[in-house]
N, CA, C and O of each residue as an XYZ file, in Angstrom:
852
protein
N     -72.314    -15.986    -29.498
C     -71.885    -16.668    -30.692
C     -72.468    -15.985    -31.910
O     -73.686    -15.809    -31.964
N     -71.669    -15.586    -32.897
C     -72.210    -14.968    -34.106
C     -73.134    -15.928    -34.831
O     -72.902    -17.137    -34.836
N     -74.192    -15.389    -35.450
C     -75.167    -16.236    -36.120
C     -74.541    -17.086    -37.209
O     -74.998    -18.200    -37.464
N     -73.480    -16.567    -37.868
C     -72.909    -17.324    -38.967
C     -72.092    -18.523    -38.497
O     -71.621    -19.311    -39.316
N     -71.918    -18.666    -37.164
C     -71.208    -19.823    -36.635
C     -72.158    -20.924    -36.177
O     -71.717    -22.016    -35.819
N     -73.451    -20.643    -36.186
C     -74.411    -21.655    -35.793
C     -74.502    -22.721    -36.874
O     -74.550    -22.376    -38.055
N     -74.529    -24.005    -36.519
C     -74.591    -25.049    -37.511
C     -75.934    -25.133    -38.209
O     -76.050    -25.801    -39.237
N     -76.934    -24.481    -37.685
C     -78.241    -24.508    -38.322
C     -79.207    -23.665    -37.546
O     -78.927    -23.341    -36.392
N     -80.342    -23.285    -38.120
C     -81.314    -22.458    -37.431
C     -82.028    -23.229    -36.340
O     -82.144    -24.453    -36.398
N     -82.504    -22.500    -35.349
C     -83.325    -23.111    -34.317
C     -84.693    -23.398    -34.900
O     -85.374    -22.481    -35.360
N     -85.105    -24.645    -34.890
C     -86.373    -25.045    -35.497
C     -87.353    -25.423    -34.399
O     -87.339    -26.546    -33.896
N     -88.212    -24.461    -34.028
C     -89.176    -24.705    -32.954
C     -90.387    -25.488    -33.455
O     -91.212    -25.928    -32.654
N     -90.503    -25.668    -34.781
C     -91.660    -26.384    -35.308
C     -91.518    -27.879    -35.223
O     -92.528    -28.580    -35.164
N     -90.296    -28.407    -35.215
C     -90.098    -29.858    -35.182
C     -89.260    -30.220    -33.961
O     -89.800    -30.530    -32.899
N     -87.941    -30.182    -34.116
C     -87.046    -30.499    -33.011
C     -86.471    -29.220    -32.431
O     -85.945    -28.380    -33.160
N     -86.572    -29.077    -31.128
C     -86.073    -27.875    -30.473
C     -84.557    -27.859    -30.476
O     -83.920    -28.879    -30.212
N     -83.976    -26.704    -30.772
C     -82.543    -26.538    -30.646
C     -81.773    -26.806    -31.918
O     -82.302    -26.669    -33.021
N     -80.512    -27.191    -31.757
C     -79.614    -27.420    -32.880
C     -78.904    -28.754    -32.694
O     -78.805    -29.272    -31.581
N     -78.411    -29.302    -33.804
C     -77.708    -30.575    -33.764
C     -76.249    -30.417    -33.409
O     -75.824    -29.353    -32.960
N     -75.474    -31.477    -33.610
C     -74.040    -31.417    -33.298
C     -73.343    -30.298    -34.064
O     -73.749    -29.937    -35.169
N     -72.287    -29.754    -33.459
C     -71.519    -28.675    -34.075
C     -70.881    -29.175    -35.366
O     -70.314    -30.267    -35.403
N     -70.976    -28.375    -36.420
C     -70.394    -28.720    -37.712
C     -69.085    -27.957    -37.886
O     -69.058    -26.732    -37.761
N     -67.996    -28.677    -38.176
C     -66.710    -28.044    -38.374
C     -65.842    -28.138    -37.138
O     -66.200    -28.806    -36.168
N     -64.689    -27.463    -37.171
C     -63.772    -27.493    -36.015
C     -64.451    -26.938    -34.762
O     -65.182    -25.950    -34.823
N     -64.200    -27.579    -33.648
C     -64.808    -27.114    -32.396
C     -64.143    -25.826    -31.932
O     -62.938    -25.646    -32.115
N     -64.922    -24.927    -31.333
C     -64.350    -23.672    -30.812
C     -63.454    -23.943    -29.611
O     -63.749    -24.802    -28.780
N     -62.367    -23.204    -29.534
C     -61.465    -23.312    -28.390
C     -61.869    -22.266    -27.355
O     -61.239    -21.217    -27.223
N     -62.907    -22.571    -26.647
C     -63.492    -21.632    -25.684
C     -64.019    -22.459    -24.516
O     -64.854    -23.339    -24.724
N     -63.556    -22.202    -23.296
C     -63.962    -23.014    -22.143
C     -65.452    -22.919    -21.822
O     -65.963    -23.736    -21.055
N     -66.153    -21.952    -22.384
C     -67.589    -21.843    -22.124
C     -68.392    -22.953    -22.797
O     -69.517    -23.245    -22.392
N     -67.811    -23.569    -23.823
C     -68.540    -24.576    -24.578
C     -68.443    -25.951    -23.915
O     -67.406    -26.321    -23.366
N     -69.546    -26.696    -23.980
C     -69.642    -28.010    -23.372
C     -69.352    -29.074    -24.432
O     -70.082    -29.159    -25.420
N     -68.312    -29.882    -24.256
C     -67.971    -30.893    -25.263
C     -69.122    -31.857    -25.564
O     -69.295    -32.268    -26.711
N     -69.903    -32.218    -24.553
C     -71.010    -33.140    -24.783
C     -72.075    -32.508    -25.671
O     -72.658    -33.180    -26.522
N     -72.329    -31.214    -25.472
C     -73.314    -30.528    -26.301
C     -72.790    -30.324    -27.716
O     -73.547    -30.446    -28.679
N     -71.507    -30.015    -27.853
C     -70.921    -29.862    -29.181
C     -71.033    -31.159    -29.969
O     -71.286    -31.148    -31.173
N     -70.844    -32.270    -29.277
C     -70.871    -33.569    -29.946
C     -72.286    -34.052    -30.236
O     -72.544    -34.636    -31.289
N     -73.196    -33.810    -29.307
C     -74.535    -34.377    -29.450
C     -75.629    -33.409    -29.828
O     -76.744    -33.834    -30.131
N     -75.343    -32.104    -29.819
C     -76.369    -31.111    -30.105
C     -76.921    -30.505    -28.832
O     -76.767    -31.060    -27.744
N     -77.561    -29.371    -28.978
C     -78.093    -28.638    -27.829
C     -79.590    -28.453    -28.012
O     -80.022    -27.642    -28.831
N     -80.381    -29.200    -27.254
C     -81.844    -29.156    -27.360
C     -82.485    -28.378    -26.221
O     -83.698    -28.460    -26.028
N     -81.702    -27.630    -25.469
C     -82.235    -26.890    -24.324
C     -83.036    -25.668    -24.770
O     -82.879    -25.165    -25.882
N     -83.889    -25.215    -23.872
C     -84.676    -24.000    -24.129
C     -83.860    -22.780    -23.712
O     -84.139    -22.145    -22.695
N     -82.846    -22.465    -24.519
C     -82.020    -21.281    -24.283
C     -81.931    -20.492    -25.588
O     -82.105    -21.045    -26.674
N     -81.657    -19.194    -25.466
C     -81.507    -18.367    -26.661
C     -80.256    -18.809    -27.414
O     -79.353    -19.414    -26.836
N     -80.212    -18.500    -28.707
C     -79.112    -18.976    -29.546
C     -77.743    -18.512    -29.062
O     -76.738    -19.183    -29.299
N     -77.703    -17.373    -28.389
C     -76.424    -16.876    -27.858
C     -75.748    -17.905    -26.956
O     -74.521    -17.972    -26.896
N     -76.548    -18.701    -26.258
C     -76.015    -19.640    -25.278
C     -75.969    -21.078    -25.779
O     -75.744    -21.993    -24.988
N     -76.178    -21.297    -27.073
C     -76.089    -22.645    -27.601
C     -74.702    -23.246    -27.336
O     -73.670    -22.625    -27.593
N     -74.718    -24.452    -26.822
C     -73.521    -25.260    -26.542
C     -72.750    -24.793    -25.307
O     -71.746    -25.412    -24.955
N     -73.186    -23.723    -24.639
C     -72.489    -23.277    -23.434
C     -72.835    -24.198    -22.261
O     -73.911    -24.795    -22.229
N     -71.927    -24.305    -21.314
C     -72.222    -25.015    -20.069
C     -73.204    -24.187    -19.240
O     -73.328    -22.978    -19.432
N     -73.889    -24.844    -18.329
C     -74.802    -24.134    -17.434
C     -74.044    -23.088    -16.622
O     -74.523    -21.969    -16.439
N     -72.875    -23.450    -16.145
C     -72.075    -22.535    -15.331
C     -71.685    -21.286    -16.112
O     -71.692    -20.180    -15.570
N     -71.345    -21.464    -17.384
C     -70.964    -20.316    -18.212
C     -72.156    -19.408    -18.468
O     -72.010    -18.186    -18.492
N     -73.329    -19.991    -18.657
C     -74.533    -19.191    -18.879
C     -74.864    -18.378    -17.640
O     -75.150    -17.184    -17.738
N     -74.829    -19.021    -16.462
C     -75.134    -18.322    -15.211
C     -74.144    -17.182    -14.982
O     -74.535    -16.089    -14.572
N     -72.875    -17.437    -15.243
C     -71.853    -16.402    -15.045
C     -72.108    -15.205    -15.949
O     -71.950    -14.060    -15.525
N     -72.498    -15.461    -17.182
C     -72.779    -14.370    -18.108
C     -74.027    -13.595    -17.673
O     -74.048    -12.365    -17.736
N     -75.057    -14.307    -17.235
C     -76.271    -13.653    -16.751
C     -75.971    -12.790    -15.527
O     -76.548    -11.715    -15.363
N     -75.071    -13.264    -14.675
C     -74.756    -12.530    -13.446
C     -74.149    -11.157    -13.725
O     -74.245    -10.254    -12.893
N     -73.537    -11.000    -14.868
C     -72.967     -9.695    -15.231
C     -74.058     -8.704    -15.623
O     -73.811     -7.499    -15.669
N     -75.267     -9.204    -15.907
C     -76.302     -8.341    -16.458
C     -77.585     -8.317    -15.633
O     -78.559     -7.683    -16.038
N     -77.607     -8.985    -14.499
C     -78.860     -9.109    -13.750
C     -79.401     -7.752    -13.322
O     -78.652     -6.807    -13.071
N     -80.736     -7.689    -13.246
C     -81.406     -6.444    -12.897
C     -81.441     -6.226    -11.389
O     -81.050     -7.094    -10.608
N     -81.907     -5.070    -11.006
C     -81.891     -4.677     -9.603
C     -83.068     -5.167     -8.779
O     -83.125     -4.900     -7.578
N     -84.001     -5.870     -9.385
C     -85.146     -6.366     -8.621
C     -85.016     -7.865     -8.360
O     -84.430     -8.607     -9.147
N     -85.575     -8.277     -7.243
C     -85.723     -9.688     -6.918
C     -87.207     -9.975     -6.727
O     -88.024     -9.057     -6.656
N     -87.540    -11.236     -6.647
C     -88.930    -11.663     -6.519
C     -89.036    -12.605     -5.332
O     -88.163    -13.447     -5.122
N     -90.101    -12.465     -4.556
C     -90.359    -13.391     -3.456
C     -91.803    -13.859     -3.548
O     -92.700    -13.085     -3.883
N     -92.016    -15.137     -3.245
C     -93.376    -15.670     -3.264
C     -93.568    -16.584     -2.062
O     -92.713    -17.414     -1.752
N     -94.701    -16.418     -1.393
C     -95.023    -17.251     -0.243
C     -95.442    -18.643     -0.719
O     -96.203    -18.777     -1.678
N     -94.943    -19.664     -0.046
C     -95.188    -21.052     -0.452
C     -95.690    -21.858      0.739
O     -95.040    -22.805      1.182
N     -96.835    -21.477      1.241
C     -97.381    -22.179      2.401
C     -98.370    -23.270      2.012
O     -98.780    -24.064      2.858
N     -98.757    -23.314      0.740
C     -99.699    -24.332      0.286
C     -99.182    -25.120     -0.891
O     -99.980    -25.659     -1.658
N     -97.862    -25.209     -1.068
C     -97.231    -25.901     -2.197
C     -97.832    -25.404     -3.502
O     -98.346    -26.187     -4.301
N     -97.762    -24.125     -3.704
C     -98.388    -23.458     -4.849
C     -97.760    -23.910     -6.164
O     -96.544    -23.833     -6.342
N     -98.597    -24.378     -7.078
C     -98.110    -24.858     -8.373
C     -97.647    -23.730     -9.274
O     -97.004    -23.986    -10.292
N     -97.957    -22.481     -8.927
C     -97.584    -21.345     -9.764
C     -96.142    -20.894     -9.561
O     -95.654    -20.062    -10.325
N     -95.462    -21.406     -8.576
C     -94.108    -20.950     -8.286
C     -93.179    -21.211     -9.467
O     -92.319    -20.386     -9.776
N     -93.348    -22.350    -10.124
C     -92.530    -22.639    -11.286
C     -92.677    -21.585    -12.366
O     -91.696    -21.201    -13.002
N     -93.900    -21.115    -12.576
C     -94.139    -20.062    -13.558
C     -93.447    -18.770    -13.144
O     -92.880    -18.072    -13.984
N     -93.492    -18.453    -11.866
C     -92.841    -17.245    -11.365
C     -91.331    -17.332    -11.594
O     -90.710    -16.355    -12.012
N     -90.744    -18.487    -11.323
C     -89.302    -18.666    -11.521
C     -88.954    -18.525    -13.001
O     -87.974    -17.865    -13.348
N     -89.741    -19.133    -13.862
C     -89.476    -19.043    -15.303
C     -89.554    -17.587    -15.781
O     -88.715    -17.142    -16.564
N     -90.548    -16.861    -15.313
C     -90.696    -15.463    -15.715
C     -89.573    -14.610    -15.145
O     -89.083    -13.701    -15.815
N     -89.162    -14.894    -13.920
C     -88.043    -14.165    -13.312
C     -86.772    -14.357    -14.127
O     -85.984    -13.425    -14.290
N     -86.578    -15.565    -14.636
C     -85.430    -15.813    -15.499
C     -85.534    -15.011    -16.792
O     -84.541    -14.452    -17.258
N     -86.730    -14.952    -17.372
C     -86.918    -14.218    -18.625
C     -86.635    -12.735    -18.465
O     -86.094    -12.106    -19.374
N     -87.000    -12.162    -17.299
C     -86.792    -10.741    -17.055
C     -85.488    -10.471    -16.291
O     -85.218     -9.334    -15.906
N     -84.690    -11.506    -16.075
C     -83.356    -11.401    -15.481
C     -83.386    -10.821    -14.063
O     -82.654     -9.884    -13.746
N     -84.237    -11.392    -13.230
C     -84.286    -10.997    -11.822
C     -82.994    -11.397    -11.121
O     -82.353    -12.381    -11.490
N     -82.626    -10.635    -10.125
C     -81.410    -10.946     -9.372
C     -81.554    -12.271     -8.634
O     -80.658    -13.114     -8.681
N     -82.689    -12.454     -7.949
C     -82.931    -13.675     -7.188
C     -84.428    -13.950     -7.125
O     -85.254    -13.065     -7.348
N     -84.754    -15.200     -6.817
C     -86.121    -15.572     -6.464
C     -86.086    -16.143     -5.048
O     -85.323    -17.064     -4.758
N     -86.915    -15.589     -4.177
C     -86.983    -16.024     -2.783
C     -88.242    -16.856     -2.579
O     -89.347    -16.402     -2.872
N     -88.073    -18.068     -2.080
C     -89.193    -18.950     -1.758
C     -89.405    -18.871     -0.253
O     -88.494    -19.163      0.522
N     -90.597    -18.481      0.157
C     -90.900    -18.280      1.573
C     -91.861    -19.362      2.048
O     -92.953    -19.508      1.499
N     -91.463    -20.116      3.058
C     -92.333    -21.165      3.581
C     -91.746    -22.531      3.280
O     -90.606    -22.814      3.649
N     -92.511    -23.377      2.615
C     -92.041    -24.712      2.280
C     -90.844    -24.645      1.330
O     -90.837    -23.880      0.366
N     -89.856    -25.447      1.622
C     -88.661    -25.454      0.780
C     -88.944    -26.107     -0.572
O     -88.431    -25.678     -1.605
N     -89.771    -27.153     -0.543
C     -90.077    -27.852     -1.791
C     -91.158    -27.107     -2.565
O     -92.095    -26.570     -1.974
N     -91.027    -27.076     -3.882
C     -92.026    -26.432     -4.718
C     -92.102    -27.158     -6.060
O     -91.173    -27.870     -6.443
N     -93.195    -26.975     -6.757
C     -93.434    -27.665     -8.021
C     -92.568    -27.046     -9.115
O     -92.813    -25.916     -9.539
N     -91.573    -27.773     -9.565
C     -90.615    -27.239    -10.541
C     -91.046    -27.423    -11.995
O     -90.376    -26.926    -12.900
N     -92.131    -28.112    -12.229
C     -92.528    -28.387    -13.609
C     -92.709    -27.098    -14.418
O     -92.232    -27.002    -15.549
N     -93.394    -26.110    -13.840
C     -93.654    -24.872    -14.568
C     -92.417    -24.050    -14.853
O     -92.445    -23.163    -15.706
N     -91.317    -24.335    -14.141
C     -90.089    -23.574    -14.352
C     -89.401    -23.941    -15.655
O     -88.577    -23.175    -16.155
N     -89.728    -25.104    -16.214
C     -89.147    -25.537    -17.492
C     -87.618    -25.481    -17.449
O     -86.976    -25.038    -18.401
N     -87.046    -25.937    -16.331
C     -85.612    -26.068    -16.114
C     -84.899    -24.713    -15.984
O     -83.674    -24.680    -15.862
N     -85.634    -23.609    -16.007
C     -84.995    -22.298    -15.885
C     -84.411    -22.071    -14.498
O     -83.592    -21.169    -14.315
N     -84.821    -22.880    -13.508
C     -84.255    -22.723    -12.169
C     -82.761    -23.036    -12.149
O     -82.072    -22.681    -11.192
N     -82.248    -23.697    -13.190
C     -80.800    -23.943    -13.265
C     -80.023    -22.644    -13.479
O     -78.851    -22.545    -13.115
N     -80.673    -21.674    -14.058
C     -79.998    -20.425    -14.419
C     -80.395    -19.264    -13.509
O     -79.912    -18.144    -13.678
N     -81.271    -19.533    -12.549
C     -81.803    -18.481    -11.692
C     -81.374    -18.706    -10.250
O     -81.518    -19.813     -9.730
N     -80.848    -17.673     -9.594
C     -80.468    -17.799     -8.191
C     -81.726    -17.894     -7.326
O     -82.625    -17.058     -7.424
N     -81.775    -18.917     -6.485
C     -82.912    -19.154     -5.593
C     -82.438    -19.081     -4.151
O     -81.333    -19.513     -3.823
N     -83.297    -18.525     -3.287
C     -82.984    -18.431     -1.859
C     -84.229    -18.805     -1.073
O     -85.334    -18.384     -1.416
N     -84.056    -19.590     -0.025
C     -85.192    -20.035      0.778
C     -85.225    -19.312      2.119
O     -84.188    -19.063      2.734
N     -86.443    -18.977      2.560
C     -86.671    -18.402      3.887
C     -87.773    -19.202      4.569
O     -88.790    -19.521      3.952
N     -87.572    -19.518      5.817
C     -88.534    -20.352      6.533
C     -89.892    -19.673      6.674
O     -90.929    -20.335      6.632
N     -89.882    -18.346      6.844
C     -91.142    -17.631      7.019
C     -90.979    -16.183      6.563
O     -89.891    -15.755      6.177
N     -92.083    -15.442      6.618
C     -92.072    -14.054      6.162
C     -91.143    -13.202      7.015
O     -90.454    -12.320      6.504
N     -91.127    -13.468      8.316
C     -90.257    -12.697      9.200
C     -88.801    -12.799      8.793
O     -88.069    -11.810      8.836
N     -88.378    -13.984      8.400
C     -86.993    -14.186      7.964
C     -86.720    -13.437      6.662
O     -85.647    -12.861      6.485
N     -87.687    -13.447      5.761
C     -87.536    -12.699      4.505
C     -87.410    -11.205      4.768
O     -86.538    -10.538      4.211
N     -88.292    -10.684      5.625
C     -88.268     -9.250      5.916
C     -86.978     -8.846      6.627
O     -86.458     -7.753      6.402
N     -86.466     -9.720      7.479
C     -85.200     -9.443      8.154
C     -84.060     -9.394      7.137
O     -83.168     -8.551      7.227
N     -84.103    -10.307      6.173
C     -83.092    -10.305      5.119
C     -83.156     -9.008      4.312
O     -82.127     -8.388      4.043
N     -84.365     -8.602      3.929
C     -84.527     -7.382      3.145
C     -84.044     -6.161      3.917
O     -83.420     -5.266      3.347
N     -84.333     -6.128      5.211
C     -83.896     -4.999      6.036
C     -82.370     -4.960      6.134
O     -81.766     -3.890      6.057
N     -81.751     -6.133      6.305
C     -80.295     -6.187      6.411
C     -79.631     -5.753      5.108
O     -78.566     -5.135      5.123
N     -80.264     -6.079      3.984
C     -79.720     -5.708      2.670
C     -80.165     -4.317      2.232
O     -79.739     -3.819      1.190
N     -81.015     -3.701      3.029
C     -81.568     -2.370      2.724
C     -82.285     -2.359      1.368
O     -82.122     -1.449      0.555
N     -83.079     -3.403      1.165
C     -83.858     -3.530     -0.066
C     -85.328     -3.294      0.272
O     -85.891     -4.048      1.066
N     -85.966     -2.281     -0.297
C     -87.383     -2.059     -0.023
C     -88.250     -3.189     -0.560
O     -88.023     -3.692     -1.661
N     -89.238     -3.577      0.224
C     -90.163     -4.638     -0.168
C     -91.410     -4.010     -0.785
O     -92.053     -3.156     -0.173
N     -91.743     -4.435     -1.987
C     -92.937     -3.961     -2.683
C     -93.918     -5.120     -2.768
O     -93.700     -6.072     -3.518
N     -94.995     -5.039     -2.002
C     -96.022     -6.077     -2.031
C     -96.928     -5.852     -3.231
O     -97.301     -4.719     -3.534
N     -97.279     -6.932     -3.908
C     -98.193     -6.862     -5.053
C     -99.483     -7.554     -4.635
O     -99.541     -8.778     -4.524
N    -100.524     -6.742     -4.402
C    -101.764     -7.286     -3.851
C    -102.893     -6.288     -4.069
O    -102.726     -5.093     -3.828
N    -104.035     -6.774     -4.523
C    -105.208     -5.912     -4.682
C    -105.870     -5.736     -3.316
O    -106.856     -6.398     -2.993
N    -105.315     -4.852     -2.546
C    -105.754     -4.644     -1.164
C    -106.091     -3.172     -0.992
O    -105.449     -2.323     -1.611
N    -107.078     -2.847     -0.171
C    -107.411     -1.434      0.044
C    -106.175     -0.615      0.416
O    -105.400     -1.008      1.288
N    -106.001      0.512     -0.244
C    -104.863      1.369      0.022
C    -103.678      1.125     -0.902
O    -102.698      1.868     -0.860
N    -103.758      0.103     -1.725
C    -102.662     -0.176     -2.654
C    -102.608      0.886     -3.747
O    -103.635      1.426     -4.159
N    -101.408      1.171     -4.204
C    -101.192      2.138     -5.281
C    -101.247      1.402     -6.616
O    -100.625      0.348     -6.747
N    -101.965      1.916     -7.608
C    -102.001      1.235     -8.907
C    -100.597      1.090     -9.488
O     -99.861      2.072     -9.581
N    -100.224     -0.125     -9.877
C     -98.886     -0.335    -10.416
C     -98.708      0.394    -11.736
O     -97.583      0.681    -12.144
N     -99.815      0.695    -12.403
C     -99.746      1.389    -13.686
C     -99.214      2.816    -13.549
O     -98.692      3.385    -14.507
N     -99.351      3.382    -12.361
C     -98.863      4.751    -12.132
C     -97.798      4.832    -11.046
O     -97.208      5.892    -10.839
N     -97.547      3.735    -10.356
C     -96.569      3.734     -9.263
C     -95.147      3.824     -9.803
O     -94.852      3.328    -10.890
N     -94.274      4.461     -9.032
C     -92.842      4.490     -9.344
C     -92.174      3.408     -8.513
O     -92.096      3.516     -7.289
N     -91.695      2.366     -9.176
C     -91.069      1.260     -8.471
C     -89.603      1.580     -8.192
O     -88.926      2.141     -9.053
N     -89.102      1.237     -7.012
C     -87.683      1.469     -6.726
C     -86.804      0.676     -7.694
O     -87.158     -0.434     -8.091
N     -85.661      1.247     -8.071
C     -84.776      0.546     -8.999
C     -84.212     -0.720     -8.364
O     -83.969     -1.713     -9.048
N     -84.010     -0.676     -7.070
C     -83.585     -1.870     -6.334
C     -84.702     -2.220     -5.361
O     -84.994     -1.457     -4.439
N     -85.321     -3.367     -5.569
C     -86.465     -3.706     -4.721
C     -86.712     -5.210     -4.735
O     -86.132     -5.954     -5.525
N     -87.589     -5.628     -3.837
C     -88.012     -7.015     -3.737
C     -89.522     -7.049     -3.949
O     -90.281     -6.552     -3.117
N     -89.955     -7.632     -5.057
C     -91.375     -7.749     -5.364
C     -91.921     -8.991     -4.657
O     -91.440    -10.103     -4.876
N     -92.919     -8.789     -3.818
C     -93.426     -9.866     -2.963
C     -94.842    -10.258     -3.361
O     -95.724     -9.408     -3.484
N     -95.053    -11.573     -3.562
C     -96.344    -12.102     -3.983
C     -96.828    -13.158     -3.004
O     -96.036    -13.904     -2.429
N     -98.145    -13.207     -2.824
C     -98.746    -14.225     -1.984
C     -99.076    -15.462     -2.788
O     -98.916    -15.482     -4.009
N     -99.538    -16.493     -2.102
C     -99.900    -17.714     -2.791
C    -101.266    -17.568     -3.440
O    -102.036    -16.666     -3.110
N    -101.552    -18.474     -4.369
C    -102.815    -18.432     -5.085
C    -103.980    -18.566     -4.099
O    -103.956    -19.423     -3.216
N    -104.981    -17.729     -4.253
C    -106.163    -17.807     -3.389
C    -106.153    -16.761     -2.300
O    -106.722    -15.685     -2.478
N    -105.512    -17.052     -1.161
C    -105.554    -16.102     -0.037
C    -104.716    -14.852     -0.242
O    -104.937    -13.853      0.444
N    -103.768    -14.875     -1.160
C    -102.921    -13.702     -1.364
C    -101.882    -13.572     -0.277
O    -101.524    -14.555      0.372
N    -101.400    -12.367     -0.076
C    -100.353    -12.130      0.913
C    -100.871    -12.247      2.335
O    -102.025    -11.920      2.613
N    -100.018    -12.712      3.231
C    -100.371    -12.763      4.641
C    -100.330    -11.350      5.221
O     -99.727    -10.448      4.639
N    -100.968    -11.170      6.358
C    -100.979     -9.864      7.015
C     -99.562     -9.424      7.379
O     -99.229     -8.243      7.276
N     -98.738    -10.367      7.800
C     -97.356    -10.036      8.168
C     -96.600     -9.506      6.955
O     -95.810     -8.570      7.076
N     -96.837    -10.095      5.795
C     -96.155     -9.650      4.578
C     -96.614     -8.247      4.196
O     -95.794     -7.402      3.837
N     -97.916     -7.996      4.270
C     -98.437     -6.661      3.942
C     -97.865     -5.607      4.889
O     -97.490     -4.511      4.472
N     -97.809     -5.966      6.178
C     -97.333     -5.001      7.174
C     -95.851     -4.693      6.992
O     -95.401     -3.596      7.321
N     -95.097     -5.647      6.473
C     -93.662     -5.446      6.342
C     -93.248     -4.759      5.057
O     -92.075     -4.426      4.888
N     -94.189     -4.539      4.146
C     -93.855     -3.910      2.868
C     -93.811     -2.398      3.014
O     -94.605     -1.812      3.749
N     -92.874     -1.771      2.306
C     -92.797     -0.312      2.313
C     -93.741      0.302      1.277
O     -94.036      1.497      1.319
N     -94.204     -0.527      0.355
C     -95.125     -0.072     -0.683
C     -95.953     -1.261     -1.130
O     -95.431     -2.361     -1.307
N     -97.255     -1.036     -1.315
C     -98.133     -2.070     -1.857
C     -98.750     -1.556     -3.144
O     -99.323     -0.467     -3.178
N     -98.629     -2.344     -4.197
C     -99.180     -1.946     -5.487
C    -100.228     -2.963     -5.927
O    -100.156     -4.142     -5.583
N    -101.190     -2.486     -6.685
C    -102.249     -3.349     -7.204
C    -102.239     -3.318     -8.718
O    -101.722     -2.382     -9.328
N    -102.810     -4.340     -9.318
C    -102.904     -4.433    -10.774
C    -104.353     -4.187    -11.173
O    -105.262     -4.858    -10.684
N    -104.560     -3.235    -12.054
C    -105.915     -2.873    -12.472
C    -106.605     -4.049    -13.153
O    -106.024     -4.717    -14.007
N    -107.851     -4.291    -12.762
C    -108.670     -5.334    -13.377
C    -110.010     -4.725    -13.787
O    -110.506     -3.799    -13.146
N    -110.577     -5.251    -14.849
C    -111.776     -4.637    -15.408
C    -112.915     -5.628    -15.626
O    -113.983     -5.244    -16.104
N    -112.705     -6.877    -15.288
C    -113.742     -7.881    -15.486
C    -114.433     -8.260    -14.195
O    -114.444     -7.485    -13.239
N    -115.016     -9.465    -14.162
C    -115.813     -9.888    -13.011
C    -115.016    -10.650    -11.966
O    -115.456    -10.775    -10.823
N    -113.828    -11.170    -12.348
C    -113.079    -11.987    -11.406
C    -112.462    -11.137    -10.300
O    -112.069     -9.991    -10.519
N    -112.388    -11.719     -9.121
C    -111.865    -11.000     -7.956
C    -110.350    -10.849     -8.018
O    -109.802     -9.863     -7.525
N    -109.676    -11.817     -8.619
C    -108.213    -11.772     -8.648
C    -107.706    -12.459     -9.911
O    -108.463    -13.145    -10.598
N    -106.420    -12.272    -10.215
C    -105.808    -12.959    -11.332
C    -104.762    -13.933    -10.821
O    -104.289    -13.821     -9.690
N    -104.412    -14.880    -11.658
C    -103.432    -15.900    -11.309
C    -102.135    -15.251    -10.849
O    -101.679    -14.278    -11.448
N    -101.540    -15.787     -9.788
C    -100.337    -15.175     -9.217
C     -99.166    -15.229    -10.194
O     -98.322    -14.333    -10.185
N     -99.097    -16.256    -11.033
C     -98.050    -16.302    -12.037
C     -98.194    -15.184    -13.045
O     -97.201    -14.593    -13.469
N     -99.435    -14.887    -13.434
C     -99.702    -13.781    -14.353
C     -99.383    -12.453    -13.680
O     -98.755    -11.581    -14.280
N     -99.820    -12.303    -12.429
C     -99.567    -11.060    -11.689
C     -98.066    -10.799    -11.559
O     -97.615     -9.661    -11.689
N     -97.304    -11.848    -11.304
C     -95.856    -11.688    -11.172
C     -95.252    -11.206    -12.488
O     -94.373    -10.344    -12.493
N     -95.721    -11.760    -13.597
C     -95.211    -11.330    -14.895
C     -95.517     -9.869    -15.178
O     -94.672     -9.138    -15.694
N     -96.732     -9.447    -14.837
C     -97.120     -8.049    -15.041
C     -96.244     -7.128    -14.199
O     -95.762     -6.105    -14.685
N     -96.041     -7.491    -12.942
C     -95.249     -6.640    -12.038
C     -93.790     -6.562    -12.480
O     -93.190     -5.487    -12.465
N     -93.227     -7.691    -12.870
C     -91.838     -7.671    -13.327
C     -91.690     -6.830    -14.591
O     -90.713     -6.096    -14.743
N     -92.650     -6.937    -15.485
C     -92.568     -6.152    -16.713
C     -92.743     -4.666    -16.416
O     -92.150     -3.826    -17.092
N     -93.551     -4.336    -15.413
C     -93.692     -2.930    -15.011
C     -92.343     -2.384    -14.558
O     -91.992     -1.247    -14.875
N     -91.582     -3.198    -13.811
C     -90.236     -2.774    -13.395
C     -89.335     -2.611    -14.620
O     -88.592     -1.635    -14.724
N     -89.404     -3.556    -15.531
C     -88.577     -3.515    -16.743
C     -88.855     -2.244    -17.541
O     -87.923     -1.601    -18.023
N     -90.104     -1.884    -17.683
C     -90.459     -0.683    -18.455
C     -89.889      0.577    -17.836
O     -89.581      1.534    -18.548
N     -89.745      0.591    -16.517
C     -89.244      1.784    -15.840
C     -87.715      1.836    -15.757
O     -87.132      2.920    -15.767
N     -87.068      0.680    -15.676
C     -85.644      0.690    -15.316
C     -84.703     -0.052    -16.267
O     -83.508      0.245    -16.275
N     -85.180     -0.985    -17.050
C     -84.282     -1.803    -17.849
C     -83.856     -1.108    -19.126
O     -84.616     -0.342    -19.718
N     -82.636     -1.385    -19.541
C     -82.161     -0.879    -20.837
C     -82.703     -1.797    -21.925
O     -82.424     -2.996    -21.921
N     -83.461     -1.253    -22.840
C     -84.073     -2.038    -23.909
C     -83.246     -1.876    -25.179
O     -82.951     -0.761    -25.610
N     -82.881     -3.010    -25.766
C     -82.135     -2.969    -27.026
C     -80.645     -2.854    -26.837
O     -79.900     -2.810    -27.816
């Protein structure tokens, strides 16, 4: 949507989003009549104001990147929502939840509506899926023998795999990865939050492969 067609600026300081559409309604099936009438308060970029969820997902699908993200969910990890939200921001192809089907959606901030999600009962099922799709698995873990992500060349099409908070990746996940990368740390802590690590890894892929601007 051109900026000059927006009924008003997005005001993040008071009320999020925009109010009801001012003037004649656009004749475009992507627009949601309820949002046009009542305003759009969702956390979406201005390009998608008043669009239906289905229209937004369809548009994103034309531009999705070549990487996907997988995270083990054996302890109902509260960080999964953050990983999903970040995957949406960096336009990941899919997010794979491994282990428990249920996960804490609060951190996703409703971005899971726009992000393709796939569930796998266990790591073996995930690795079988990756092998069938011929997608290399890149484990992200500070483990002996890992290649620094700061200098590693990430495959343009790959599956970035993260463990749950605390124990990290399982042995089966490490063994099934074709490449393991680590994130450089310089302080006293042994590890960083898995949601933060996922963001760093996804951005590393973006810097190498995404078209910027």
